[in-house]
Structures are given as C-alpha cells and as structure tokens.
C-alpha positions in Angstrom: -11.5 4.2 20.9 -8.6 2.7 19.0 -7.1 6.1 18.2 -7.4 7.0 21.9 -5.4 3.8 22.9 -2.9 4.4 20.1 -2.3 7.9 21.3 -1.9 6.7 24.9 0.6 4.1 23.8 2.4 6.7 21.6 2.7 9.1 24.5 4.0 6.4 26.8 6.6 5.3 24.3 7.8 8.8 23.8 8.0 9.5 27.5 10.0 6.3 27.9 12.3 7.4 25.1 12.9 10.7 26.8 13.6 8.9 30.0 16.3 6.8 28.4 17.7 9.8 26.5 18.2 11.5 29.9 20.2 8.6 31.1 22.2 8.6 27.9 23.1 12.3 28.4 24.4 11.7 31.9 26.3 8.4 31.2 27.0 8.5 27.4 26.4 4.8 27.3 25.1 3.7 23.9 22.9 1.2 25.6 20.5 3.9 26.7 20.7 5.6 23.3 19.6 2.5 21.5 16.7 2.0 23.9 15.7 5.7 23.4 15.8 5.3 19.6 13.8 2.1 19.8 11.0 3.6 21.9 11.0 6.7 19.7 10.5 4.5 16.7 7.7 2.6 18.4 6.0 5.9 19.4 6.2 7.3 15.9 4.9 4.0 14.5 1.8 4.3 16.7 1.2 7.8 15.4 1.3 7.0 11.7 -1.6 4.6 11.4 -3.8 6.7 13.7 -3.3 9.7 11.4 -3.9 7.8 8.2 -6.8 5.7 9.4 -5.4 2.5 8.2 -4.9 -0.9 9.9 -1.7 -2.4 11.1 -1.8 -5.5 8.9 0.7 -4.5 6.2 4.2 -6.0 6.2 5.7 -2.6 6.7 4.3 -2.3 10.2 5.9 -5.6 11.2 9.3 -4.5 9.7 9.2 -1.3 11.7 8.5 -3.2 14.9 11.3 -5.7 14.0 13.7 -2.8 13.6 12.7 -1.3 17.0 13.0 -4.7 18.7 16.2 -5.4 16.9 17.7 -2.2 18.4 16.8 -3.4 21.8 18.4 -6.8 21.1 21.5 -5.1 19.7 21.9 -2.9 22.7 21.7 -5.9 25.1 24.1 -7.9 23.0 26.6 -5.0 22.7 26.4 -4.4 26.5 27.2 -8.0 27.2 30.2 -8.2 24.9 33.7 -8.2 26.5 35.3 -4.7 26.8 38.2 -5.6 24.4 36.0 -6.3 21.4 33.7 -3.3 21.7 36.0 -0.9 20.0 
C-alpha cells in the first residue's frame, strides 16, 4: 500500500512539474522553472525509496526535501525582489 501511495504522489509531482514547465516555456520566467525543478526533485525522491524498499528516515531524504523546498523559497524571494537588483 505504501508503494502505491508513493507512486501516486510521484505521478502527481511529475505532472505538476510538467505543468510549471509548460508555463516556463511560454513566459521564460525563472519562477516557473524553479517550481518545475522542485516538483521534479520531489517526484524523483518518491521513486527512489519505493524502488529500493527502504524507509525515509535517513538524513539524506530530509536534505533532498530541504533542497526542493529551498528552490520554492528561492523562487518566491527572487520574484519579489525589485527589478533593478535582479540582474
């Protein structure tokens, strides 16, 4: 049952990543690219423990999630910066 739920979450994350990637292609706004990368990382992260039959209690799993959520925070922070300092 856990593998079934992990697969459903993985599929949802990858669909959301494709959704944001489509918006990035039409607008070329890095905000959407960062969100797409974050959801792709989260989807791949759900696939890895399901294939290896291991739990999610190692520190590596938390670091991967921290990187994915950090991308989301970075995208929001960068989007709210003034136009002059974005470069």
